[in-house]
C-alpha positions, -999 to +999 in steps of 0.1 A: +428+126+639+445+094+631+424+076+657+393+089+643+403+077+609+412+044+622+379+041+642+359+051+612+378+025+590+370-003+616+334+007+618+331+008+581+347-026+576+325-041+605+294-028+589+303-040+555+314-073+568+281-077+586+261-069+556+282-094+535+278-120+562+239-116+560+242-125+523+218-114+496+183-105+504+150-103+489+151-063+489+181-064+465+164-088+440+131-068+440+151-035+435+166-050+405+131-059+392+120-023+397+150-010+377+145-034+349+107-027+347+114+011+347+138+006+318+112-012+297+086+014+305+111+042+293+117+021+262+081+019+253+076+056+260+105+067+238+097+042+210+130+024+215+110-007+223+082-021+203+052-038+220+065-071+208+099-065+222+085-055+256+064-086+256+094-108+251+112-090+279+081-095+302+084-132+294+120-132+307+110-111+337+084-138+344+112-163+345+133-142+367+103-137+391+096-174+392+133-180+400+130-155+430+099-172+443+116-207+443+148-192+459+127-174+487+105-204+494+126-211+524+129-176+535+166-169+522+185-167+490+217-189+492+249-176+476+246-201+447+210-192+442+220-155+442+247-162+416+220-178+392+195-151+399+221-125+391+230-142+359+195-144+348+189-106+357+219-097+338+206-117+308+175-097+309+193-064+312+214-072+282+183-081+263+166-047+273+198-027+262+200-047+229+163-042+221+164-005+230+194-001+207+184-021+176+168-009+144+131-017+154+112+013+164+078+013+183+050+038+182+046+051+218+014+068+207-004+037+195-032+022+216-012-010+220+020+006+232+000+028+256-017-003+270+016-020+274+030+012+290+003+012+315+007-024+324+045-020+328+040+010+349+018-011+371+045-036+374+068-010+385+043+001+412+036-034+425+075-041+426+081-010+446+054-019+471+069-054+475+104-037+479+091-012+506+073-041+524+105-060+525+126-031+536+101-022+564+098-057+577+061-059+568+069-086+544+088-117+552+113-130+526+088-160+521+060-136+516+082-116+490+087-149+472+049-157+471+044-122+457+071-126+431+052-157+419+021-135+414+042-109+395+056-137+374+019-146+364+012-110+355+044-107+335+035-139+316+000-126+308+016-094+294+041-115+274+012-136+260-008-106+250+022-088+233+035-119+215+018-107+182+030-071+187-004-059+197-022-058+231-060-055+227-083-038+250-097-072+260-062-086+267-055-055+289-087-060+307-076-095+316-041-084+327-056-056+348-079-081+366-046-101+374-029-069+386-059-060+408-057-096+424-019-091+428-025-057+444-048-071+470-024-100+477+004-073+484-019-053+506-031-084+526+005-098+531+018-063+542-009-060+567-011-095+582+002-104+617+035-119+601+065-098+605+101-103+593+127-109+618 
């Protein structure tokens, strides 16, 4: 029994050491994006976030996505890049928490909030598709970076639309056009001949 415990410990340490040696990867960064977007959507649905607050968060999410795109341009995230990225993601996480727990209350049933909820839900779906592609190997880290740059553009459009606290039908139409282009880009990159190693 002691030998089995020792073997299990050695295997566990070896595997965790291998994972650590491989360093941070695109999948971890994108999973964090998914989590943050889900928190924003939940805040909009509950009224804990106003449309304007969600727009400000989307602006900061765009900044994080641009950072991911820059970091993944060479196909990997270095330890120093990961530290900066984690700090940015932590900053957005704290902003989401603070905005969800302040005195401002949104109306989840307003047309503007419903539009923003739909757009943020689409962000969740797109980020999940990118994450799945990174995990399966159908997307390389460079492709993930390129797609995160596209997500940044969508997030920025959402931020611009919600800056005044109201997302109009026309603004949502423009956002949806960008989301549709991004969706096609995700599909094309996941189904091209390039595979991650």
